[in-house]
C-alpha positions in Angstrom: -14.1 -7.2 -11.1 -14.8 -5.5 -14.5 -11.3 -4.0 -14.4 -9.8 -7.3 -13.6 -11.6 -9.0 -16.4 -10.4 -6.3 -18.8 -6.9 -7.1 -17.8 -7.0 -10.9 -17.5 -10.2 -12.0 -19.3 -11.4 -15.5 -18.3 -8.0 -16.1 -16.6 -9.0 -13.7 -13.8 -10.0 -16.4 -11.3 -6.7 -18.2 -11.7 -4.3 -15.3 -12.3 -5.7 -12.3 -10.4 -3.4 -9.3 -11.0 -4.6 -7.7 -7.7 -6.0 -8.2 -4.2 -8.8 -6.1 -2.8 -8.5 -4.1 0.4 -11.3 -4.8 2.9 -11.6 -2.8 6.0 -13.9 -4.0 8.8 -15.5 -1.5 11.2 -14.1 -2.1 14.7 -15.1 -3.3 17.2 -16.4 -6.7 16.0 -18.7 -5.6 13.1 -19.4 -6.2 9.5 -20.8 -3.4 7.4 -22.8 -3.5 4.1 -19.6 -2.6 2.3 -18.1 -5.9 3.5 -20.4 -7.8 1.2 -17.5 -7.4 -1.2 -15.9 -10.4 0.7 -18.6 -12.6 -0.8 -18.0 -11.3 -4.3 -14.2 -11.6 -4.0 -14.4 -15.1 -2.5 -16.8 -16.3 -5.2 -14.3 -15.1 -7.9 -11.2 -16.3 -6.2 -9.8 -12.8 -5.8 -7.4 -12.3 -2.8 -9.1 -10.6 0.1 -6.7 -8.3 2.0 -7.9 -7.4 5.4 -6.8 -4.0 6.7 -9.0 -2.9 9.5 -7.6 -0.6 12.1 -8.9 -1.1 15.7 -7.5 1.8 17.7 -6.2 1.5 21.2 -8.6 3.1 23.7 -11.2 3.9 21.0 -12.4 1.0 18.9 -10.3 -1.5 20.8 -9.1 -2.0 24.4 -6.3 0.3 25.6 -4.0 -2.6 26.3 -2.0 -3.9 23.3 -2.9 -7.6 24.0 -6.6 -6.8 24.3 -6.6 -4.8 21.0 -4.7 -7.6 19.3 -7.3 -10.1 20.5 -10.2 -7.9 19.2 -8.4 -7.4 15.8 -7.8 -11.2 15.5 -11.4 -12.0 16.2 -12.5 -9.6 13.4 -10.1 -11.2 11.0 -11.2 -14.7 11.8 -14.8 -13.7 11.3 -13.9 -12.4 7.8 -11.9 -15.5 7.1 -14.9 -17.7 8.1 -17.2 -15.7 5.9 -14.8 -16.1 2.9 -14.3 -19.8 3.4 -18.0 -20.5 3.8 -18.5 -18.7 0.5 -15.7 -20.5 -1.3 -13.4 -23.0 0.4 -9.7 -22.0 0.0 -10.6 -18.5 -1.1 -7.3 -16.5 -1.0 -7.1 -14.5 2.2 -4.4 -12.1 3.6 -4.5 -11.6 7.3 -4.5 -8.0 8.5 -4.9 -8.5 12.3 -3.6 -5.1 13.1 -3.4 -2.8 16.1 -3.1 1.0 15.9 -2.6 3.7 18.6 -4.9 6.7 19.0 -3.2 9.8 20.1 -5.6 11.1 22.8 -4.2 14.7 22.4 -5.2 14.9 18.8 -7.9 12.3 18.2 -5.8 11.0 15.3 -4.4 7.6 14.5 -0.6 7.9 15.1 1.3 6.4 12.1 4.6 7.5 13.5 4.1 5.9 17.0 6.3 2.9 18.0 3.0 1.1 18.8 2.0 1.5 15.2 5.2 -0.3 14.1 4.7 -2.9 16.8 1.4 -3.8 15.3 3.3 -5.5 12.5 4.9 -7.9 15.0 1.5 -9.0 16.2 0.1 -9.3 12.7 3.0 -11.3 11.4 3.0 -13.6 14.4 -0.7 -14.4 14.1 -0.4 -14.9 10.3 2.4 -17.4 10.8 0.3 -19.2 13.4 -2.6 -19.5 11.0 -0.3 -20.2 8.0 -1.6 -17.2 6.1 0.1 -14.3 4.4 0.2 -11.0 6.3 -0.8 -7.5 5.4 0.9 -4.6 7.3 2.0 -1.0 7.3 5.2 0.8 6.6 6.7 3.8 4.7 4.3 6.3 6.4 4.5 9.2 8.8 2.6 11.7 10.9 4.7 14.5 9.5 3.1 16.9 7.0 6.3 17.1 4.9 9.0 14.8 3.7 11.3 16.0 6.6 13.5 14.4 9.2 10.5 13.3 11.3 9.1 11.6 8.2 12.4 9.9 7.5 12.8 8.6 11.1 9.2 7.3 11.3 9.3 5.8 7.8 12.5 3.9 8.5 11.1 2.7 11.8 7.8 1.2 10.6 9.2 -0.1 7.3 12.1 -1.9 8.9 9.9 -3.4 11.7 7.4 -4.6 9.2 10.1 -6.1 7.0 11.9 -7.9 9.8 8.6 -9.1 11.3 7.9 -11.0 8.1 5.0 -9.0 6.7 4.3 -10.2 3.2 2.4 -7.1 1.8 3.5 -3.7 3.2 1.2 -0.8 2.5 1.2 3.0 2.9 4.6 4.0 1.4 4.4 7.7 0.8 1.6 8.5 3.2 2.0 11.6 5.4 -0.2 13.2 8.1 -1.4 9.9 9.4 -2.7 8.9 6.0 -4.4 12.2 5.1 -1.7 13.2 2.5 -0.2 11.2 -0.3 3.2 12.5 -1.2 5.1 11.5 -4.4 8.3 12.9 -3.0 7.8 10.8 0.2 7.0 7.7 -2.0 10.4 8.1 -3.7 12.2 8.5 -0.3 10.2 5.5 1.0 11.4 3.5 -2.0 14.9 4.2 -0.9 14.1 3.1 2.6 12.4 -0.1 1.3 15.5 -1.0 -0.6 17.6 -0.7 2.5 15.2 -2.7 4.6 15.1 -5.5 2.0 18.9 -5.6 2.0 19.0 -5.9 5.8 16.3 -8.6 5.8 18.3 -10.5 3.1 21.2 -10.9 5.6 24.4 -12.7 4.5 25.8 -16.2 4.0 28.5 -17.7 6.1 30.5 -20.4 4.2 34.0 -21.2 3.1 33.6 -18.9 0.1 32.2 -15.9 2.0 34.6 -16.2 4.9 37.4 -15.6 2.3 40.2 -17.1 4.5 42.4 -17.6 1.4 42.1 -13.9 0.5 42.8 -12.8 4.1 46.0 -15.0 4.2 47.1 -13.6 0.9 46.7 -9.9 1.9 48.2 -10.5 5.4 48.7 -8.0 8.2 48.8 -4.4 7.2 47.7 -5.0 3.6 44.6 -3.9 1.7 41.9 -5.6 -0.3 41.3 -3.0 -3.0 43.4 -4.8 -5.7 42.0 -8.3 -4.9 39.9 -10.1 -7.5 37.6 -11.2 -4.7 36.8 -7.5 -4.0 35.8 -6.9 -7.7 33.7 -10.1 -7.7 31.7 -9.1 -4.6 31.5 -5.3 -4.7 28.2 -5.2 -6.6 26.5 -7.0 -3.7 26.7 -3.9 -1.6 23.6 -1.7 -1.4 24.0 1.6 -3.3 21.8 4.6 -2.5 20.0 6.3 -5.3 19.0 9.6 -3.7 20.7 9.6 -0.3 24.0 11.5 -0.2 27.3 9.6 0.3 29.7 11.8 -1.6 32.2 14.0 0.2 31.4 17.6 1.2 33.3 19.1 -1.7 31.5 17.1 -4.4 28.2 17.6 -2.6 28.7 21.4 -2.7 29.6 21.2 -6.4 26.4 19.2 -7.1 24.3 22.0 -5.6 24.0 21.0 -1.9 20.8 19.2 -2.5 19.0 17.4 0.3 17.0 14.2 0.0 13.7 16.0 -0.6 15.1 18.1 -3.5 16.5 15.0 -5.1 13.2 13.1 -4.5 11.3 16.0 -6.2 13.7 15.8 -9.2 13.2 12.0 -9.4 9.4 12.5 -9.3 9.6 14.9 -12.2 11.8 12.6 -14.2 9.4 9.6 -13.7 6.3 11.7 -14.6 8.0 13.1 -17.7 9.4 9.9 -19.0 6.7 7.4 -18.1 4.9 5.8 -21.1 1.7 3.9 -20.9 2.5 0.5 -22.5 -1.1 -0.6 -23.4 -3.0 2.5 -24.4 -6.1 0.5 -25.5 -6.3 -1.3 -22.1 -5.8 2.0 -20.3 -8.8 3.4 -22.2 -11.0 0.4 -21.2 -10.1 0.8 -17.6 -10.9 4.5 -17.6 -14.2 3.8 -19.3 -15.1 1.3 -16.6 -14.2 3.9 -13.8 -16.2 6.6 -15.6 -19.3 4.4 -15.8 -19.0 3.5 -12.2 -18.7 7.1 -11.2 -21.9 7.9 -13.2 -23.7 5.0 -11.4 -22.7 6.4 -8.0 -24.1 9.9 -8.9 
């Protein structure tokens, strides 16, 4: 709250620059830490529920049973928030996560993990609430092919399900590792998922019958004005390779991870803090809080 007031001042309750993540202990509990729901609701700060009931551990082994448990926990938190302040902003995170019984770890790369977004988005739509979900993360320990496959899977499913706030981009090892390289790769995946979700329009202009008639059988569209007008609407990759093999070789045969590492280095070297004075205030608040904890 102090950091928020440093940023927004008295406008904080009307223009919160953030929401606060609240994780409930499953199954069906509140903890002392969840008193932050009261503070957030009182100050009109968005409450983002992100608890993780795990199939067969802190939730029933069946997907439907786990979803029902998760939903009950969310509704309890929503009730507490609304009793504290009617219409307190609330983001539903009625989520379901799988426990890999071989390892005892939550499986971020499992299909069921991605499917949890479908449950969450559906329930949020039913209650007319925004939805919090997961994507951009993997069980892999490196930004490798496994990470790429799992990140695309859970990011695309979350996007197409209608999740409003997608979290965990750049997480590896089931959430144990934060990777800047993976965050850059996930950013690329996010841009692709957003493009797919955007879809395309079908009307007289986009069907381009007049252009098709003009070009005719056996022609080409490269020289058409219509092509020039619409080419910028295609998605262009920033770090994924599309050049031919000869050019790729001349550019050093770099894979996605190498290019992501270079991008990270560029961002870190070029980034400038816009408001140095505000940054100092925020650091002071954090420092005092750390001293209080000790």
